[in-house]
C-alpha positions in Angstrom: 68.6 108.1 85.4 70.4 105.7 83.1 73.9 104.7 84.3 76.5 103.6 81.8 78.5 100.5 82.4 81.6 99.7 80.2 81.8 95.9 80.0 85.3 94.7 79.0 84.6 91.1 78.2 85.6 88.8 75.3 82.5 86.7 75.5 80.1 88.5 73.3 77.2 86.2 74.2 77.6 86.9 77.9 77.9 90.6 77.3 74.6 90.5 75.3 72.9 88.6 78.1 74.1 91.0 80.8 73.0 94.0 78.6 69.5 92.6 78.2 69.1 91.8 81.9 70.4 95.2 83.1 68.6 97.4 80.6 65.2 97.4 82.3 67.0 98.2 85.6 68.4 101.5 84.3 71.8 100.4 83.0 73.2 101.0 79.5 76.0 98.6 78.5 78.9 99.5 76.3 80.8 96.4 75.3 84.5 96.1 74.5 85.9 92.7 73.4 89.4 93.4 74.5 91.5 95.6 76.8 92.8 98.0 74.1 89.3 98.7 72.9 88.0 99.1 76.5 90.6 101.6 77.5 90.0 103.5 74.3 86.2 103.7 74.9 86.8 104.8 78.5 89.0 107.6 77.5 86.9 108.7 74.5 83.4 108.7 76.0 84.2 110.2 79.4 80.8 109.4 80.9 81.3 105.8 82.2 79.8 105.2 85.6 81.3 101.8 86.2 83.6 99.3 84.5 82.7 95.6 84.5 86.1 94.0 83.9 86.8 90.4 82.9 90.1 89.1 84.4 91.0 86.9 81.4 91.1 89.0 78.2 92.7 88.0 74.8 95.2 90.9 74.8 95.9 91.6 78.5 95.5 90.4 82.0 92.5 92.0 83.7 94.6 92.9 86.7 96.9 94.9 84.5 93.9 96.7 82.9 92.7 97.6 86.4 96.2 99.1 87.2 96.1 101.0 83.9 92.7 102.5 84.7 93.8 103.5 88.1 96.8 105.2 86.5 94.7 107.4 84.2 94.2 111.1 84.9 91.2 112.1 87.0 88.3 111.6 86.9 88.7 108.4 84.9 91.1 106.9 87.5 88.3 106.9 90.1 85.6 105.1 88.0 84.4 102.1 90.1 85.6 98.7 88.8 83.9 95.3 89.4 85.9 92.3 88.4 84.0 89.6 86.6 85.9 86.4 86.0 86.0 82.6 85.9 88.8 82.7 88.5 87.3 82.3 91.9 90.3 81.6 94.1 90.6 83.8 97.2 94.1 85.0 96.2 92.8 86.3 92.9 90.1 88.2 94.6 92.5 89.7 97.1 94.9 90.8 94.4 92.1 92.4 92.4 90.8 94.3 95.4 94.3 95.4 96.5 95.2 96.9 93.1 92.0 99.0 93.0 88.9 96.9 92.1 85.8 97.9 94.1 84.2 94.4 94.0 84.7 90.9 92.6 82.1 88.5 91.2 83.2 85.0 90.0 81.6 83.3 87.1 79.1 81.7 86.9 77.0 84.3 88.6 73.3 85.1 89.2 72.2 88.1 87.3 70.4 89.4 90.3 73.6 89.2 92.4 75.4 91.2 89.7 72.7 93.8 89.7 72.8 94.0 93.5 76.6 94.4 93.5 76.6 97.1 90.8 74.0 99.1 92.7 75.9 98.7 96.0 79.2 99.9 94.4 77.5 102.9 92.8 75.8 103.9 96.1 79.2 104.2 97.8 80.1 107.9 98.3 83.3 109.0 96.6 86.3 108.6 98.7 87.4 111.7 100.5 90.7 113.2 99.3 93.6 112.0 101.3 96.7 114.2 101.3 98.8 111.0 101.2 97.2 110.1 97.9 97.7 113.5 96.2 99.9 113.4 93.1 103.4 114.7 93.9 104.8 117.0 91.2 108.5 117.7 90.8 108.9 119.5 87.5 108.5 116.9 84.7 108.1 114.1 87.2 104.7 113.1 88.7 104.4 110.5 91.5 100.8 109.3 92.3 100.9 107.3 95.6 97.2 106.4 95.3 97.4 104.9 91.8 101.0 103.7 92.4 102.2 105.2 89.2 105.3 107.3 88.2 105.4 109.4 85.1 108.2 111.4 83.5 107.1 113.8 80.7 103.8 112.0 80.8 105.3 108.6 80.1 104.8 105.8 82.7 108.0 104.5 84.3 108.1 100.8 85.4 109.1 100.2 89.0 108.9 97.3 91.3 106.6 97.6 94.4 109.7 98.0 96.6 111.3 100.7 94.3 108.0 102.6 94.2 107.7 102.7 98.0 111.3 103.8 98.2 110.7 106.6 95.8 107.6 107.8 97.6 109.5 107.7 100.9 112.2 110.0 99.4 109.7 112.3 97.6 107.5 112.8 100.6 110.5 114.0 102.5 112.0 116.0 99.7 114.9 118.2 100.9 115.7 115.9 103.9 118.7 113.6 103.9 117.7 110.0 104.7 120.3 107.4 105.8 120.2 103.9 104.4 118.9 102.6 107.7 116.1 105.2 107.7 115.1 104.1 104.2 115.2 100.4 105.1 113.0 101.1 108.1 110.5 103.2 106.1 110.0 100.5 103.5 110.2 97.4 105.7 107.7 94.7 105.1 109.1 93.7 101.7 111.0 90.7 103.0 114.4 92.2 102.9 117.1 91.5 105.5 117.4 94.5 107.7 121.2 94.4 107.1 120.8 94.2 103.4 122.8 97.0 101.7 121.3 96.4 98.3 119.3 99.6 98.8 122.1 101.3 96.8 121.2 98.9 93.9 117.6 100.0 94.1 118.5 103.6 94.2 120.6 103.0 91.1 117.6 101.4 89.3 115.4 104.3 90.4 117.8 106.7 88.8 117.7 104.7 85.6 113.9 105.1 85.6 113.6 108.8 86.5 116.9 110.6 85.8 118.0 112.1 82.5 121.6 111.3 83.2 122.3 108.6 85.8 125.9 109.8 86.1 124.8 113.3 87.1 121.5 112.7 89.0 119.4 115.8 89.7 116.5 114.1 91.5 118.0 111.6 93.9 121.2 113.0 95.2 123.9 111.1 97.2 125.1 112.8 100.3 128.5 111.2 100.9 128.6 109.5 104.3 125.0 110.3 105.1 122.6 108.8 102.6 120.3 110.2 100.0 118.1 113.3 99.5 115.3 113.9 97.0 115.7 117.3 95.4 112.8 119.7 96.2 113.4 121.9 93.1 113.9 120.1 89.8 113.8 120.9 86.2 110.6 122.6 84.8 
C-alpha cells in the first residue's frame, strides 16, 4: 500500500531527492514549497498519511505550522508530523515535540534514517481518546485542550499559554466558583509569584478574547468577594 507524505520544504532539490529515494519503498511525496501551500494541500486532499515539515520556511516558522495543523478539525489534526530542519539544537527539538511533532530529524540526514523514522512513526497506534483532550463546547465557543486552541464562531482566538491554562481550568469546572487562590494553584508552574493578584488582569484579557461585551460578560462571571465562575449554559 502506498502511503502519502506531504513534504513542506522550500528546497525543491531536497524534496526531489527524498521523493526519488522513498518512492521504491512505498511512499508517494506531495511537495509544498511554503506553509500556505502546504496547509492548503493538507486540507484539500484529505488523504495525507504523514507530514514531513521543515522548520525554516519562507512564509512561516515550522513550529507555527505544526501548531496550526494540530489546531485543524479531526482527522487532520492527528496526522503524524516529522520535523526536518537544519536546526539541531536540543531546545529546538524539545519545543517541536512539545507542540505536537511526532519525531525530529536534523539536516543533513541519511535517507535510510529518514525512511526508518517514517516507518516507525506510521507504525505507532493512534493515541487513545483521553477525556481530558476532548473539545469543550459552550455554544459558539470551542476549547480544545489537546491542540491548545480556542475558537469563537470558528475563528481562532490568540491566548498566552498561561491564559489558555487559566481558561481550561475554569471551563473544566464550569458552574463552580473558583477563588483567585484556587486558580493560582491550578495553573502554578508559570513562574508567577503565589501572591500575585494579576490574575484579575489575565481574566480581563480572556474576556477580551472570548466575550462579546467585556462590560457585560456572559462566559466568565465575577462572583463578588468569592472569585470567578465559568457559565455552563451560554449562547447558542
